[in-house]
C-alpha positions, 0 to 999 in steps of 0.5 A: 151048430153040432147038431147041424154038423151031425146031421150033415154027416149022417146024410153024408154016411147014411144016404149017399154012401160016403159020397158027400161027407168029406165034401160038405165038410170041407165046404163047411169049413170054407163057407161064407156066413150067409151060405152057411145060414142057407145050407144050414136052413136047408139042412134043418127041413131035409127029410131022409125018407123023401131024399130017397123018393126024390132020387127015384124021380129025378132018375139019379141012378146009373146010366138015367139022366139024373146020375149022381145028383144028390137029394136031401129031401127039401120041398121046392115050397120050401126052398122057395121060402128060404130063398126069399128069406135070403135072396135080397143079400146074396151076392154073385159069390154066394149064388155061384157057390149055391149052383156049383153045389152037388146038392140038388136042393142048393142048386135050385134054391140057387136058381130061385135067387138068380131069377130074383136078381134078373128080375131086380136087375131089369128095373136098374138096367143091370140084368146082363150081369146075371144073364151072363152068369146064367149062360156061364153056369148053364151045365149046372142047370143039369135037371129038368126042374132047374132048367124048367125054373130059370130059362124062360124067366131069364134067357127068354126074357133077355132075348126078348127084343135081341138076337136069339141065335144063343138058342140055336147054338144050345139047340145043337149042344151035345148038353141035354140040359142046353138043349132043354134050355133052348126049348123052354126059353121060347115059353117067354116068346110064346107067351108074347104071342111070338111062335117063330122061334119055338116052332123053328126049334121043335123041328130041330128037336124031332130027331133027338133021341131023349124023351126030356126034349120030346116032352119039352118040345110037345110042351111048347107045341101045347102052349102055342095051341091054347094061344092060337091052333093054327101054328101047332096044327099046321107043324102037326100036320107037317111033322107027325110022321117024324114025331115021338109018340111022347112029343105028339101026346104033349102037343095035343093035350089041350085039343078037344078029344075027337081032335086028339083022336084024330092026330093019334090015329092018323 
């Protein structure tokens, strides 16, 4: 435990300019045993060099979309393994504790556990508790990997045969991450060959100012194209002039080269 505390404080002082050391220490004192074990498991595989790389990759600098997010340098496969190790014993309170963490890897581990709880809840007709938690904590899905690891698995699946108005509410939110959740949730519908809402939300996203929304929209258009080229091509023919170059390039990625060049040159 002393070695673990020393490592926590090292990360707090050396890598995050004193931002987290007190928070982590106070959190440690109040943690439930299971959360302490999860945090301990993450810290044991943390890598300071990798943390710095991840801070840059996920745009955590001043004015960037991930401003202020904190990484400790744990890979996604390592996080998935830790989530799998503890997910059966995690309570709702435990998941909330993880999702509320300022440490990115703790939030993503919490997301993996929440997705598992939701999937198992479907089998016992108890999934609403977990989708409600997801919606409540949507603001904690505050980077693209958190959204992309959860939106279609939880909200998309939940809305498959339900009213989807929440997606339109999210698409018009001032929250970048709710905007992305709305789009990525439609991936579940697309995989069921249900394209209507994805196309509508891509249209709503056309004037969006952020590159991450252009990428998500283009991604959904590409996914539709792989299943049926016609809806995507119709969308491109109608809206190409309003699309960002990023959105267009993502949408045409799987098209034959001659078709890609034709869309890029129009």
